[in-house]
C-alpha positions in Angstrom: 0.0 0.0 0.0 2.8 2.4 0.9 4.5 1.7 -2.5 1.2 2.6 -4.3 1.0 5.9 -2.4 4.6 6.7 -3.2 4.0 6.0 -6.9 0.9 8.1 -6.9 2.6 11.1 -5.2 5.6 10.8 -7.5 3.3 10.7 -10.5 1.3 13.7 -9.2 4.6 15.7 -8.7 5.7 14.8 -12.2 2.4 16.1 -13.6 2.7 19.3 -11.7 6.2 19.9 -13.0 5.1 19.2 -16.6 2.1 21.5 -16.3 4.3 24.3 -14.9 6.7 23.9 -17.8 3.9 24.3 -20.3 2.4 27.2 -18.4 5.7 29.1 -18.6 5.3 29.4 -22.4 1.9 31.2 -22.1 2.0 34.9 -21.5 -0.8 36.4 -19.4 -3.2 38.6 -21.5 -2.7 42.2 -20.7 -5.7 44.5 -20.0 -6.6 47.5 -22.1 -5.2 49.7 -19.4 -1.9 47.9 -19.2 -1.5 48.3 -22.9 -2.4 52.0 -22.6 -5.3 51.7 -25.1 -7.7 54.6 -25.5 -11.4 53.9 -25.9 -11.3 53.7 -29.7 -8.3 51.3 -29.6 -10.0 49.2 -26.9 -13.1 48.9 -29.1 -10.9 47.9 -31.9 -9.2 45.2 -29.8 -12.6 43.6 -29.1 -13.3 43.5 -32.8 -9.8 42.1 -33.4 -10.5 39.4 -30.8 -13.9 38.5 -32.4 -12.9 38.6 -36.1 -9.2 38.6 -36.7 -7.5 36.7 -33.9 -8.6 33.3 -35.3 -6.3 33.8 -38.3 -3.8 36.6 -37.3 -1.5 36.6 -34.2 -1.6 40.1 -32.7 1.6 40.0 -30.5 3.6 37.2 -32.0 5.6 37.1 -35.2 4.4 33.5 -35.9 1.3 33.4 -38.1 -1.8 31.2 -37.9 -3.8 30.9 -41.1 -2.8 34.4 -42.1 0.3 36.5 -41.4 1.0 38.0 -38.0 -0.3 41.5 -37.5 2.5 42.3 -35.0 4.1 45.6 -36.2 2.0 45.7 -39.3 2.1 49.5 -39.5 5.8 49.7 -38.6 6.6 48.2 -42.0 6.4 50.2 -45.2 4.8 47.4 -47.1 2.6 44.4 -46.2 4.4 41.2 -45.8 2.7 38.9 -48.4 1.2 41.3 -50.9 3.8 44.1 -51.0 1.0 46.6 -50.8 1.6 49.8 -48.8 1.0 49.3 -45.0 -1.3 52.3 -44.5 -4.8 53.0 -43.2 -6.4 53.2 -46.7 -5.0 49.9 -47.9 -5.8 48.1 -44.7 -9.4 49.5 -44.8 -9.8 48.0 -48.3 -8.4 44.7 -47.2 -10.7 44.5 -44.1 -13.8 45.6 -46.1 -13.3 43.5 -49.3 -10.8 40.7 -48.3 -7.8 39.5 -50.1 -6.6 36.2 -51.4 -7.8 33.7 -48.7 -9.3 36.3 -46.4 -13.0 37.1 -46.5 -14.2 40.7 -46.5 -16.0 42.2 -43.5 -17.9 45.0 -45.1 -21.2 43.2 -44.4 -20.2 42.7 -40.8 -18.4 45.9 -39.6 -19.5 49.5 -40.0 -17.0 52.1 -41.2 -16.5 53.3 -37.6 -15.7 49.8 -36.4 -13.1 49.4 -39.1 -11.6 52.7 -38.0 -11.5 51.4 -34.4 -9.9 48.1 -35.6 -7.2 50.0 -37.5 -6.6 52.2 -34.5 -5.9 49.1 -32.4 -3.8 47.5 -35.1 -1.5 50.6 -34.9 -0.7 49.6 -31.3 0.5 46.1 -32.3 
């Protein structure tokens, strides 16, 4: 019986160590206030979470289905298309889509797209 208890506690300790190793790789999500977002950017972040995050990483350089949006406006040109990285071009891409990306002009109002772009400038 004592041997079984020792094996169980050893297994439990091993599981805790493994979980803590995996947890170290996950960064806690920062709040809007911690990121210093204004109300427009915070609204854009909610839109990003709802529509963009499933395909585009916001704070990592690794992509998902689509390219990462980290630093998208810090570059002169968009990574895959070579199009200018500016508000006008991003508005068109968000509204009408591009390549494998669907357009969101039927889902988002013009102000929501402006909010989304304001948030994307913070990435």
